[in-house]
C-alpha positions in Angstrom: 0.0 0.0 0.0 2.8 2.4 0.9 4.5 1.6 -2.5 1.4 2.5 -4.4 1.1 5.8 -2.5 4.8 6.6 -3.3 4.3 5.7 -6.9 1.2 8.0 -7.1 3.1 10.7 -5.3 6.1 10.4 -7.6 3.8 10.5 -10.6 2.1 13.7 -9.4 5.5 15.3 -8.6 6.7 14.6 -12.2 3.6 16.1 -13.6 4.0 19.2 -11.5 7.7 19.5 -12.5 6.8 19.2 -16.2 4.1 21.9 -15.9 6.6 24.2 -14.1 9.2 23.6 -16.9 6.6 24.4 -19.6 5.6 27.6 -17.8 9.3 28.6 -17.5 10.0 27.9 -21.2 6.9 29.8 -22.2 8.0 32.8 -20.1 11.5 32.7 -21.6 10.0 32.7 -25.1 7.7 35.6 -24.2 10.6 37.5 -22.7 12.8 36.9 -25.7 10.0 38.0 -28.1 9.4 41.2 -26.1 13.1 42.0 -26.2 13.3 41.6 -29.9 10.5 44.1 -30.5 11.4 47.8 -30.6 10.6 50.0 -27.6 7.5 52.1 -27.9 9.5 55.3 -28.4 11.4 53.7 -31.3 8.2 53.3 -33.3 8.1 57.0 -33.8 10.5 59.6 -35.3 11.0 63.3 -35.1 9.7 65.2 -38.1 10.7 68.8 -38.9 7.9 70.6 -40.6 9.8 73.8 -41.3 13.4 75.1 -41.4 15.4 78.2 -41.1 18.5 79.2 -43.1 21.6 79.0 -40.9 24.0 80.4 -43.6 25.2 80.3 -47.2 28.4 79.6 -49.1 28.8 80.6 -52.7 32.0 79.6 -54.6 33.3 79.7 -58.2 33.5 76.3 -59.8 34.4 74.7 -63.1 32.4 71.9 -64.7 34.7 69.5 -66.7 33.7 69.1 -70.3 30.8 71.6 -70.2 30.6 74.1 -73.1 30.1 77.1 -70.9 33.2 79.1 -71.8 31.6 82.5 -71.7 30.0 81.8 -68.3 31.3 82.0 -64.7 29.7 79.1 -62.8 29.0 79.2 -59.0 27.8 76.7 -56.5 25.4 78.2 -54.0 25.1 76.0 -50.8 22.3 76.9 -48.5 22.7 75.4 -45.0 19.3 74.8 -43.3 18.2 73.6 -39.8 14.9 72.0 -39.1 12.3 73.4 -36.7 8.7 73.0 -35.6 9.2 69.4 -34.9 6.6 66.8 -34.1 6.6 63.0 -33.3 5.3 60.8 -36.2 4.9 57.1 -36.5 7.3 55.2 -38.6 6.3 53.8 -42.0 7.5 50.8 -44.1 10.2 49.7 -41.6 12.4 52.7 -42.3 12.4 56.1 -40.8 9.8 58.5 -42.2 8.7 56.3 -45.0 8.6 58.3 -48.2 7.6 61.6 -46.5 10.2 64.3 -47.1 11.2 66.7 -44.3 10.5 70.5 -44.3 7.3 70.1 -46.3 6.0 73.4 -45.1 9.1 75.3 -46.2 11.1 78.0 -44.4 9.7 79.9 -41.4 10.9 83.1 -43.0 10.0 83.1 -46.7 12.6 84.7 -49.0 11.6 87.9 -50.7 14.5 88.3 -53.0 18.2 87.4 -53.5 20.7 90.1 -54.4 24.2 89.8 -55.9 26.6 92.7 -55.6 30.0 93.4 -57.2 33.0 94.7 -55.2 31.8 98.2 -56.3 28.5 97.6 -54.6 26.6 97.3 -58.0 23.7 94.9 -58.2 23.9 92.4 -61.0 21.6 89.5 -62.1 22.6 86.0 -63.2 22.6 85.0 -66.9 20.8 81.8 -67.8 22.4 78.8 -69.4 19.0 77.6 -70.7 19.5 74.1 -69.6 16.8 71.5 -70.4 17.1 70.0 -66.9 16.1 71.8 -63.7 18.0 69.2 -61.6 21.5 67.8 -62.2 23.8 65.5 -60.3 27.4 66.6 -59.9 30.4 65.9 -57.8 33.8 67.4 -57.0 36.4 65.6 -59.1 38.3 64.7 -55.9 35.2 63.3 -54.1 33.2 60.1 -54.4 29.5 60.9 -54.0 27.3 63.0 -56.3 25.1 65.8 -54.9 21.7 66.9 -56.2 21.9 70.5 -57.6 19.0 72.6 -58.7 19.2 75.1 -61.6 16.7 77.8 -62.6 16.8 79.4 -66.1 14.3 81.9 -64.6 16.2 83.4 -61.7 13.0 85.0 -60.3 11.9 81.5 -59.3 15.0 80.9 -57.1 13.6 82.6 -53.9 10.5 80.4 -53.9 12.5 77.3 -54.8 14.7 77.8 -51.7 11.7 78.8 -49.5 10.1 75.4 -50.3 12.5 72.9 -51.7 10.1 70.0 -51.5 7.8 71.7 -54.0 10.6 72.9 -56.2 12.0 69.4 -57.0 9.5 66.9 -58.3 9.4 63.1 -58.9 12.3 60.8 -58.1 14.7 63.8 -57.9 13.5 64.5 -54.4 15.4 61.5 -53.0 18.6 63.0 -54.4 17.9 66.4 -53.0 16.1 65.9 -49.7 16.5 62.6 -47.9 13.3 61.2 -46.4 12.6 60.8 -42.7 14.1 62.6 -39.7 16.5 65.2 -41.1 17.3 68.1 -38.8 20.1 69.5 -40.9 20.6 69.6 -44.7 22.3 71.6 -47.4 20.5 72.8 -50.5 22.6 73.2 -53.6 22.0 75.5 -56.6 24.0 76.4 -59.7 24.2 80.1 -60.4 25.7 81.5 -63.7 27.0 84.9 -64.9 28.6 86.2 -68.0 32.4 86.4 -67.7 32.4 89.6 -69.7 30.7 91.5 -66.9 32.0 92.3 -63.4 31.4 89.2 -61.3 29.6 89.1 -58.0 31.5 89.7 -54.7 28.7 89.1 -52.2 25.2 87.6 -51.9 22.3 88.9 -49.8 19.2 86.8 -49.1 16.4 89.0 -47.8 13.7 87.2 -45.8 10.5 88.6 -44.4 12.2 89.2 -41.0 15.9 88.3 -41.5 18.7 89.1 -43.9 21.7 86.8 -44.6 24.9 88.2 -46.2 27.9 86.3 -47.3 31.1 87.0 -49.3 31.5 85.0 -52.5 34.7 82.9 -53.1 35.8 83.8 -56.7 38.8 81.5 -56.7 38.1 78.2 -58.4 41.2 76.3 -57.5 40.5 72.6 -56.8 36.8 73.2 -57.6 36.5 71.0 -60.7 33.1 69.3 -60.9 31.8 66.4 -63.0 28.1 66.2 -64.2 26.4 62.8 -64.2 23.8 61.9 -66.8 20.4 61.5 -65.3 
């Protein structure tokens, strides 16, 4: 009789042990699964609705093989910083999905852009009449290409810089403005003048409430660029 009781007790003990092991394994699996999932905060990203212009650089360049002998070419680089941020949910497993930053443009819309010579005379760019509004080019000594906008109608440039998302359409946006959380960026523009006239010495960007001034670098040493076919 005692042996039967012991057998029954052992059998119950084994069942209890198996049940406990199953619970432990289940808990481990659950814990492992929870750890592999991103934290709640990582399901969101910071989106910058607007931006302000931090500063500009404008330098003389030379484009290799381009038939622009009568033109002086300049690369205008506009450094921007994102503002008016908000938290948005991620899309398609990568930050921001296909939504581009700064979709509401600058917080201080540009009224006009002025170029002045060293004699303080205002001059206007001269168009190349390119068929493309967007080109890819890189410094000969660098690896990656950068997206550069070009306007035959110079009067459009202030609005293009004020809202770059609208200015560049189609697949070119991904070369000009990276999707997702992008607090800082640089917008690039090609500006051209006739060599026969006095060249610009300074650039002034007049916003509604701010003015940005910068000297122009007129030396084109080591500034040879290559254009890539689109």
